[in-house]
Structures are given as structure tokens and as C-alpha cells.
FIMARTI-37088 format. One record per residue (C-alpha): y, x, z. Coordinates in steps of 0.05 Angstrom, whole numbers, padded with zeros to 5 digits, always signed. Each point is the difference from the previous one (the first is absolute). Last residue first. Example, Ala and Ser with C-alpha at 12.3 -4.5 7.8 and 13.67 -1.06 7.14 Angstrom:
<pts>
-00021+00273+00143 -00069-00027+00013 
</pts>
This chain:
<pts>
-00228+00239+00166 -00061+00003-00051 -00062-00028-00008 -00029+00006-00061 -00036-00050-00038 +00043+00022-00072 +00032-00072-00007 +00021+00006+00069 +00029+00069-00003 +00030-00012-00060 +00026-00063+00019 +00037+00024+00065 +00018+00064-00035 +00039-00047-00054 +00041-00030+00055 +00017+00066+00028 +00025+00022-00063 +00045-00057-00012 +00027-00011+00070 -00026-00038+00046 +00046-00061+00030 -00051-00056-00005 +00024-00060+00056 -00059-00020+00040 -00009-00059+00050 -00048-00014+00050 -00018-00071+00043 -00032-00024+00060 +00016-00079+00006 -00081-00005+00013 +00008+00032+00072 +00045-00053+00021 +00064+00014+00028 +00016-00067+00014 +00028-00013-00074 +00066-00030+00029 +00026+00059+00022 -00007+00036-00071 -00051+00050+00015 -00013+00064+00046 -00070+00024+00004 -00030-00010+00066 -00035+00032+00062 -00005-00042+00058 +00022+00016+00066 -00044-00057+00044 -00032-00053-00037 -00015-00065+00027 -00075-00039-00003 -00012+00011+00078 +00010+00073-00009 +00008+00043-00066 +00018+00064+00004 +00036+00044-00052 -00022+00074-00030 +00046+00052+00009 +00020+00022-00070 -00018+00069-00029 +00016-00025-00076 -00026+00026-00064 +00026-00024-00069 -00034+00000-00070 +00037-00020-00059 -00039-00003-00069 +00050+00001-00066 -00039-00020-00057 +00005+00043-00063 +00021-00041-00058 -00053-00041-00047 +00039-00042-00045 +00012-00077-00008 -00011-00044-00055 -00062-00034+00013 -00010+00020+00080 -00025+00059+00020 -00070+00028+00005 -00039+00017+00068 -00051-00062-00006 +00026-00040+00056 +00073+00002-00041 +00051+00055+00009 +00058-00019+00042 +00061-00024-00043 +00073+00026-00012 +00061-00033-00027 -00015-00065+00021 +00022+00021+00073 +00069+00014+00013 +00013-00079-00017 +00056+00018-00045 -00048+00060-00025 +00013+00066+00006 -00009+00065-00033 -00025-00038-00064 -00033+00016-00068 -00069+00024-00001 -00024-00054+00041 -00021+00045+00063 -00069+00000+00035 -00016+00038+00059 +00031-00048+00053 -00004+00036+00071 -00054+00020+00052 +00025-00008+00068 -00022+00025+00060 +00015-00002+00076 -00048+00041+00048 -00003+00000+00077 -00030+00058+00041 -00063+00002+00033 -00015+00044+00065 -00003-00063+00040 -00022-00053-00042 +00042-00042-00055 +00025-00073+00015 +00020-00021-00075 +00056-00045-00023 -00023-00060-00040 +00005-00030-00079 -00031+00058-00041 -00045+00036+00051 -00038+00059-00034 -00066+00030+00037 -00025+00062-00042 +00053+00034+00022 -00031+00002+00068 +00008+00079+00027 +00076-00007-00001 +00014-00079+00009 +00018-00052-00043 +00062-00040-00035 +00006-00030-00066 +00051-00044-00040 +00010-00022-00057 +00023-00078-00007 +00025-00021-00070 -00038-00066-00008 -00016+00000+00077 +00041-00063+00020 +00078-00007-00008 +00016-00017+00079 -00045+00060+00032 +00006+00040-00064 +00078+00001+00008 +00009+00083-00006 -00046-00007-00053 -00053+00064-00022 +00013+00056-00049 +00082+00004-00032 +00008+00045-00057 +00054+00021-00031 +00006+00055-00064 +00060+00046+00009 -00031+00041-00051 -00052-00026-00048 -00074+00017+00028 -00036+00046-00041 -00066-00028-00037 -00072-00002+00032 -00066+00011-00034 -00049-00052+00009 -00051-00047+00025 -00004+00023+00075 +00076+00017+00004 +00034+00060+00031 +00026+00017+00072 +00073+00015+00029 -00002+00022+00065 +00047-00009+00070 -00025+00022+00058 +00042-00017+00061 -00026+00038+00061 +00023-00013+00072 +00038-00065-00011 +00066-00011+00043 -00003-00061+00049 +00057-00034+00013 +00006-00025+00065 +00012-00073+00019 +00038-00064-00040 +00003-00029-00069 +00015-00066+00027 +00068-00005-00047 +00052+00024+00045 -00051+00051+00022 -00006+00035-00072 +00023-00020-00063 +00067-00017+00023 +00018+00044+00057 -00014-00007+00082 -00056+00036+00008 +00016+00047-00061 -00005+00060+00042 -00065-00024+00037 +00006-00028+00066 -00070+00003+00018 -00035-00064+00032 -00074+00019-00022 +00004-00038-00064 -00040+00055-00040 +00040+00017-00067 -00031+00011-00072 +00057+00010-00053 +00002-00036-00059 -00020+00041-00072 +00041+00049-00037 -00009+00048-00058 +00051+00018-00044 -00011+00055-00053 +00039+00061+00004 -00061+00047-00026 +00024+00056-00037 +00016+00032+00061 -00074+00014+00021 +00001-00003+00070 +00011-00071+00008 +00065-00013+00043 +00049-00009-00060 +00075-00001-00015 +00028-00043-00044 +00025+00006-00064 -00045-00039-00035 +00001-00062+00051 +00077+00004+00000 +00005-00006-00078 -00048-00062+00018 +00049-00029+00046 -00001-00003+00074 +00035-00056+00025 -00064-00038+00037 -00020+00072+00032 -00043+00062-00026 +00040+00063-00001 -00055+00043+00033 -00059-00008-00057 -00065+00025+00024 -00016-00039+00059 +00035-00064+00036 -00026-00043+00052 +00024-00072-00006 +00035-00041+00051 -00010-00081-00004 +00051-00051-00020 -00010+00027-00068 +00072-00014-00040 +00031+00031+00061 +00055+00019-00048 +00002-00030-00062 +00010+00046-00062 -00057-00010-00026 -00057-00048+00039 -00064+00004-00037 -00004+00070-00022 +00053+00035+00046 -00026-00034+00062 +00039+00012+00063 -00021+00002+00072 +00016+00070+00021 -00039+00072+00007 +00011+00069-00013 -00037+00027+00062 +00010+00074-00027 -00072+00013+00016 -00026-00056-00041 -00066+00020-00008 -00009+00052-00048 +00016+00003-00072 -00065+00029-00019 -00022-00020-00073 -00075-00006-00016 -00019-00001-00074 -00074-00036-00017 -00056+00016-00057 -00055-00047-00025 +00030-00036-00060 -00045-00038-00034 -00074+00001+00035 -00020+00015+00084 +00054-00046+00024 +00079-00016+00004 +00030-00072+00013 -00003+00005+00067 +00003-00076+00030 +00062-00033+00012 +00003-00062-00018 -00069-00044+00001 +00003-00006+00068 -00070-00012+00035 -00004+00061+00040 -00071+00006+00025 -00026+00072-00017 -00020+00006+00073 -00001-00059+00040 +00064-00002+00049 -00015-00023+00072 -00010+00073+00014 +00076+00008-00022 +00016-00043+00062 +00048-00057-00022 +00067-00024+00008 +00040-00054-00020 -00032-00041+00039 +00028+00029+00056 +00076-00016-00024 +00046+00036-00045 +00053-00032+00010 +00070-00026+00001 -00005-00030+00074 +00070+00023+00014 -00023+00070-00016 +00005+00032+00069 -00076+00008+00002 -00013-00076+00004 -00035+00010+00067 +00051-00049+00039 +00054-00028-00038 +00069+00028+00004 +00072-00023+00030 +00061-00007-00035 -00012-00079-00023 +00042-00040-00042 -00001-00076+00001 +00037-00027-00065 +00054-00032+00046 +00026+00054+00034 +00038-00009+00066 -00044+00048+00045 -00048-00050+00027 -00013-00040-00051 -00016+00064-00041 -00054+00007+00037 -00008+00059+00055 -00016-00038+00052 -00061+00027+00005 -00016-00048-00059 -00002-00060+00041 +00075-00037-00042 -00049-00044-00044 -00066+00041-00015 -00040+00056+00022 -00016-00015+00079 -00057-00055-00022 -00050+00029+00050 +00013+00079-00004 +00001+00005-00079 -00051+00054+00001 -00056-00047-00040 +00022+00035-00065 +00053+00056+00017 -00014+00052-00041 +00002-00051-00059 -00061-00018-00040 -00006+00013-00075 -00041-00058-00034 +00057-00019-00047 +00015-00074-00028 +00038-00022-00060 +00072-00028-00021 +00031+00006-00060 +00059+00049-00023 +00043-00027-00056 +00040+00041-00057 -00056+00022-00041 +00001-00068-00032 +00072+00021-00029 -00035+00054-00044 -00044-00046-00040 +00035+00010-00069 -00013+00079+00013 +00067+00032-00020 +00004+00019-00078 +00040+00071-00015 +00063+00011-00032 +00032+00030+00054 +00039-00062+00011 -00064-00035+00010 -00033+00045+00050 +00065+00007+00042 +00007-00077-00004 -00076-00012+00025 +00009+00056+00057 +00065-00037+00023 -00030-00064+00007 -00056+00022+00038 +00038+00029+00049 +00046-00064+00009 -00069-00034+00001 -00018+00053+00059 +00055-00025+00041 -00012-00079-00009 -00078+00013+00015 +00023+00049+00065 +00040-00072+00020 -00061-00040+00000 -00043+00051+00034 +00039+00025+00064 +00045-00062+00027 -00028-00058-00023 -00076+00022-00010 +00000+00046+00055 +00034-00052+00043 -00045-00055-00014 -00042+00004+00062 +00060+00001+00046 +00003+00020+00077 -00050+00058-00011 +00046+00019-00067 +00062+00005+00040 -00034+00045+00053 -00030+00037-00057 +00066+00015-00031 -00004+00085+00000 -00060+00019-00039 +00009-00060-00057 +00080+00029-00003 -00030+00073-00014 -00057-00025-00041 +00052-00039-00040 +00044+00064-00003 -00064+00042-00029 -00014-00052-00052 +00070-00002-00023 +00002+00076-00010 -00058-00004-00047 +00030-00045-00037 +00060+00042-00002 -00056+00057-00028 -00016-00046-00053 +00069-00009-00019 +00013+00075+00000 -00062+00005-00050 +00025-00044-00040 +00075+00032-00007 -00038+00071-00015 -00055-00039-00049 +00048-00036-00045 +00019+00058-00054 -00077+00018-00001 -00010-00081-00022 -00050-00031+00057 -00065-00019-00028 -00051-00003+00065 +00035-00044+00048 -00045-00035+00042 -00028+00057+00043 +00081+00014+00018 +00000-00074+00017 -00045+00007+00067 -00019-00075+00009 +00028-00030+00068 -00058-00013+00058 +00017-00043+00063 -00049+00027+00055 -00026-00035+00060 -00021+00004+00071 +00014-00060+00046 -00070+00015+00038 -00008-00082+00003 -00014+00008-00085 -00063+00036+00019 -00006+00082-00031 -00010+00006-00068 -00051+00033-00050 +00007+00068-00022 +00014-00004-00081 +00028+00068-00002 +00070-00036-00017 -00013-00060+00050 -00047-00055-00003 +00025-00063+00013 +00027-00059+00052 +00047-00045-00015 -00037-00057+00014 -00014+00023+00065 +00072+00001+00011 +00042+00051+00005 +00059+00002+00053 +00039+00067-00020 +00030+00040+00063 +00020+00059-00040 -00020+00071-00009 +00014+00022-00074 -00056+00014-00058 +00015+00024-00076 +00006-00022-00075 +00068-00039+00006 -00016-00018+00076 -00062-00007+00043 -00001-00032+00070 -00037+00026+00048 +00001-00029+00076 +00040-00004+00062 -00038-00044+00050 -00009+00051+00045 +00075+00023-00002 +00028+00055-00049 +00043+00052+00038 +00049+00043-00038 +00016+00075+00024 -00055+00028-00038 +00032-00043-00060 +00056+00055-00002 +00072-00035-00010 +00017+00005-00068 +00058+00033-00053 -00002-00013-00076 -00014+00048-00046 -00008-00046-00062 +00038+00045-00045 -00005-00025-00076 -00044+00010-00061 +00034+00019-00065 
</pts>
């Protein structure tokens, strides 16, 4: 099965990155590096943004998300394959650490990133891809013929400015001039640094940035433009609802595992999750563990696991995970904000009755790697109380005084009628069509809607710099982009309760 990948790392908040540092994307993610992009290499990033000028020395390198390409993995091989995919993620994180601590060497050698980081990364990825092919074929499946093509990382430009752009002190960012703290002065050839960038909010320039925020009053009403995650219910079909009350994680159950994507792998998410409902959710929990667990839900028949990335304010607070994997060691820094309200509700379908969810059905909505994967699976929504007709998909919102932050996820509500999971953890469920119906071959199930309300101090923006921003935890290379927000669910309701949910919805009742 999956392997334990826990590894001790230095907190990113203690690592300085020079003003000439840039973004580099590895294995589906982004890493900071001095990468000298030529004008000919400039392309739009995953969100369609235009690049900065080449002389800003900012670039990314893009690697395919292998997990999304594996749609046909034999059941008996999935544990091993998931473990290998987690290794690919760990390689990206390790590349991030290397890039973030070798900026002096990069500044001196324009080929450093390619020769020392990207080339070896491709070779390491090729080894893992070969293992994946072997595991799939050995289990009687057929590995994709083009899997080797997913090993290389290609360079492309990125527009995101660094906090130190234009503040490099008149050429003090290269050679041995970085405040006397470069690796050359310390006897380390890789140019490690122990300082901190000004105005980086303690995250080592890992985001978010001023451009990641928008005033809620500047968000047009009814303008949410993603095809995913719209409410499935309406005035026809099955119109009822069922609300389950499971608290707001008063027990402070958190870890950086992901039992769905990386079972058996510690720190498989590389960011912290809040959990409500099931109290035995970690990377090593078996189905039997989930079924036997305690629950935070008022109805003890609901042992389902509901979990999402924690929300933090990057205000300099040293949280309990400040030096831990998934926390400060991977750029997730600052004070964790607990939701004041976690509304968990199941609703019906506009076109038909709903059928019961199978026990242990797993659903992921949103994509933790949307910044680099693109918007295909993105599903995020930010708003403010009193303004919930305005939903922001790709920016965090700034709420006025007296208004609170609202974070919403509407899950896939069509099921293939057979599987509780799939090789890429997506194909067994689907969103409704624009008319509210399910795609051919899929059945309508209750749609899970999670609405989280937070009392968050709003950040300030001065001279293009964000101070004390809030952000969701993310893979370190995803720069805490709001579009990477996601939400996870494992159905562990007993049969009696699930039948009640279905009856309430199909009969047009509102139950709890």
C-alpha cells in the first residue's frame, strides 16, 4: 500500500528569497526560483493571465498532473498507484525547498534551474512513472501508452510579482551582497539564506498577493461563471432538504493527510484540513475504522467525514504546526481561524427524485491544484454575509465592516450507480447538466452543500502589497490561490439515516 512520506523540513518562513527570485512550476505545481525566462518563453498561466516582462526574471515550469490522467487503474493496484502519486507530490515539495534555498547559485548561473532542478526532477518522475506502469500492468490493466510524456516539466512565464520587486537595493541582490547572508559567506555553495523577505507575511513569498483579493462590492451580482458547483435543487423534481449538524471542529481535529487521494501516506495533502463528523479520519484509517468511529454530528447515525483546508490569517502567529509538515514547514503559516458556522445540507435535483448514496462513497469537489491544472475541476465560492448574491470564484473577497466571510462548496450530485470511488477520484460522480439533469448513465443523489462562515479580520493593501491576508492552506507550490480551494466528503451515514435523507428530499420536506 502507500508509503509514509513524512520528512522533517525547515519552515519556509525562515527562508529568504531574493528580489530576482521567480516562480517555477514542478510536477503540477509552482516553486520559487531565479529562472531566466526569455521573451519567447512567455505564455499565459493556467488562469489565462498575461505574463510580466522577461527582464522581471519571473517564470514557472509546468508538469502534468499525473493523477488526473489515470482513469483506468485496476482496483487491486490503486493503493500502490496512489502511493506513487503521493511520491510525485513529495518530489514537487522537495523541489520547492531546493529552489527556495538556492537563489544565490541561480542568480550566478542562468542554467542552474534547468540543470540542477528540472532535469533531475524529470529523471525522478520517470522512475515513479515506470513504477506506476508496472503496477497497473501487473494487476491486469493497461497503463497509458504516453505515460512517459508526463515526466518532463516545461517552462512558461508567470505574471505574479514578488514582494521585493523594485526593492532590491540598487543591485544588492546578487553575488555576495544579500545582506551578508548568502551561502557563499556561510560556506554553503547552494546560497541558503536565513532571512525573511519584507512584506511577505511570513510565508516566504508563497502568496497570497494583493491581486488575489477583490472588494465584494466590485463583484457583480449573479456573475459566478464556473460550470461546476451550482445548486442542483430547484422548484421542481425533488425539492426537500436535510441539514445535519456536526459543529465547527470544536475538537480541533486537524491533519495534513488525505485519506481519499493518498491513503496510507502521512502528510499526503501537504496542507492542513479541518474535520467535522467522523473523528477517526487520517491517512491510515480503514473503512472499518470509519464505520466504528465517534462522530461530532448531533445525529449519531451520521459518521460521515466532512473536511476542507483550514483558513489562516498570515499575521505572524506561530500556530501549533508552525514547524510541522503540512503547516509552517510547507508555507502554511499564521493563525488558524475556526469557522463560526458550518452549515451542512443535502438537497434534491431539479429534474428527478434522488436515490440513496452508497455507504463509503467518496467525493472531492474543487481541485487543490487548480492554479496549475486549470479550471476544469475548480469549484470555489467566496462571499460576504449580506452580499451572497455576489460570488467570487478566483479571488478572495474583502468584506465591509459588520459583514463576515462566507465560503461555499456545492458538490457533484450525480453518481454512476456502481462505484464508491474511481482511479482519479472523480469519474464515478458528476455535476448536473445546465438544465439540472444528470449526464447519461448517472443517477441523481442528494447534493451536499457546505457553507462556512468566518469572522476574519480583513487585510489591508498598501502600495500594491497585502498585509495580514487570509488564505486557505494549499500545496506549497500553489501559492495559496483561492481557486485551489476544495472540499471532501466520505458518506458514513447508517442506512436508516440515509433513507430518511432521501425521503425528506423526495417528499419536499425540510428536515434536520
